[in-house]
C-alpha positions in Angstrom: 170.5 64.9 -45.6 169.6 62.1 -44.8 169.5 59.1 -47.5 167.8 55.6 -47.3 169.1 52.5 -49.0 170.2 48.8 -49.3 173.0 48.4 -47.2 176.5 46.8 -48.2 178.1 44.2 -46.7 181.1 46.5 -45.6 178.3 48.6 -43.9 178.3 45.9 -41.1 180.6 47.5 -38.4 178.6 51.0 -38.5 175.3 48.9 -38.4 176.4 47.3 -35.3 178.0 50.4 -33.5 174.5 52.0 -34.3 172.9 49.1 -33.2 174.9 48.8 -30.0 174.1 52.3 -28.7 170.8 52.3 -29.8 169.7 49.2 -27.3 171.8 50.2 -24.7 168.6 51.9 -23.2 166.7 48.9 -24.4 169.3 46.9 -22.2 168.9 48.9 -18.9 165.2 49.5 -19.3 164.9 45.7 -19.3 167.7 45.2 -16.6 169.1 42.5 -19.1 172.5 43.6 -21.1 172.5 40.1 -22.8 169.4 41.2 -25.2 170.0 39.4 -28.5 170.6 42.8 -30.9 173.7 43.7 -27.9 174.9 40.7 -28.6 175.0 39.8 -32.2 178.1 39.2 -33.5 179.7 41.7 -36.9 179.3 38.6 -39.2 175.6 37.8 -38.6 175.1 42.0 -39.6 177.2 41.2 -42.6 175.3 38.3 -43.2 171.6 39.9 -43.2 173.2 42.2 -45.4 174.6 40.2 -48.1 171.1 38.9 -48.2 169.7 42.3 -49.1 167.5 42.5 -45.7 169.1 45.4 -44.5 168.3 49.3 -45.1 170.2 51.6 -44.0 170.1 55.5 -43.3 172.8 57.9 -44.2 173.9 61.4 -42.7 176.8 62.7 -45.0 179.0 59.0 -45.4 177.6 58.2 -41.6 175.1 55.0 -40.8 172.9 56.7 -38.7 170.1 54.3 -38.7 168.9 50.8 -39.9 166.3 48.3 -40.4 166.0 45.0 -41.4 162.7 43.1 -42.9 162.7 39.7 -44.3 159.9 37.8 -46.4 158.1 35.5 -44.9 155.9 34.4 -47.9 153.0 37.6 -47.7 154.7 38.7 -44.8 157.8 40.8 -43.9 159.5 40.6 -40.8 160.6 43.6 -39.3 163.6 43.4 -37.1 165.8 45.6 -35.6 164.6 49.1 -36.5 167.7 51.3 -34.8 168.2 55.0 -34.8 171.9 56.4 -33.1 170.9 58.1 -29.8 172.7 61.5 -31.6 170.1 61.3 -34.3 166.7 60.4 -32.6 163.4 62.1 -32.7 164.3 63.1 -36.0 161.7 61.2 -38.2 164.7 58.5 -39.2 163.0 55.2 -37.8 159.9 56.7 -39.7 161.6 57.4 -43.0 163.1 53.7 -42.5 160.1 52.0 -41.6 157.9 53.5 -44.9 161.4 52.8 -47.4 160.8 49.4 -46.0 157.1 48.8 -46.6 158.3 50.6 -50.1 160.8 47.5 -50.6 157.9 44.7 -50.1 155.6 45.7 -52.6 154.8 42.2 -52.2 154.1 41.7 -48.5 150.8 41.7 -47.7 151.4 42.5 -43.9 154.6 43.6 -41.9 154.8 41.6 -38.2 157.4 42.8 -35.6 157.7 42.8 -31.7 159.1 45.3 -28.9 159.1 45.1 -25.3 156.0 46.8 -23.3 157.7 49.2 -21.4 159.4 50.7 -25.3 156.5 53.5 -25.5 158.7 55.2 -28.0 158.8 52.5 -30.3 154.9 51.8 -29.3 154.4 55.5 -30.6 156.3 54.9 -34.2 154.7 51.8 -34.6 150.7 52.8 -34.1 151.8 56.2 -36.4 153.0 53.5 -39.5 149.8 52.1 -39.2 150.6 48.6 -37.2 148.2 47.1 -34.6 149.0 45.2 -31.9 148.3 41.5 -32.1 148.9 39.9 -29.1 151.3 39.7 -26.1 154.4 37.1 -24.8 155.5 37.2 -21.2 159.2 36.6 -21.7 160.3 36.7 -17.7 159.1 38.7 -14.8 160.4 41.4 -16.7 159.4 41.5 -20.6 156.0 41.4 -22.2 156.7 41.1 -25.9 154.2 43.3 -27.6 153.1 42.1 -31.4 152.0 44.6 -33.9 150.4 43.7 -37.5 150.3 46.7 -40.3 148.2 45.1 -42.9 148.9 46.3 -46.2 
């Protein structure tokens, strides 16, 4: 059974392991092995957890997913939604998003972005009420799709 709860600073290593495993396919999709989630340090993840901005999904004792949310005014900035590759397709990503929405009752909107080729991510976000607000061309190989969910 998967349980979602706030991450502890001690979870940083496991979160980073899941994050790197989850983002390898994104790096391959865009031909860039240096995307920020792959080069982030365990200390950066620990600081995010200490700030209370990280939720984790646990299956037994194992961290199998995570998401970050940071309130900026009345908007929650959503980032680093990850699910371990062997656990994808089981609703964990959606459950993490739903829990993040519940954890931020003061937020009037939730903003996030993903790459234009990341069809699975885009489908997940749209299923959870996110709508595209704009596209931002970053390079020949990457356009970021910005999405927002209004409460």
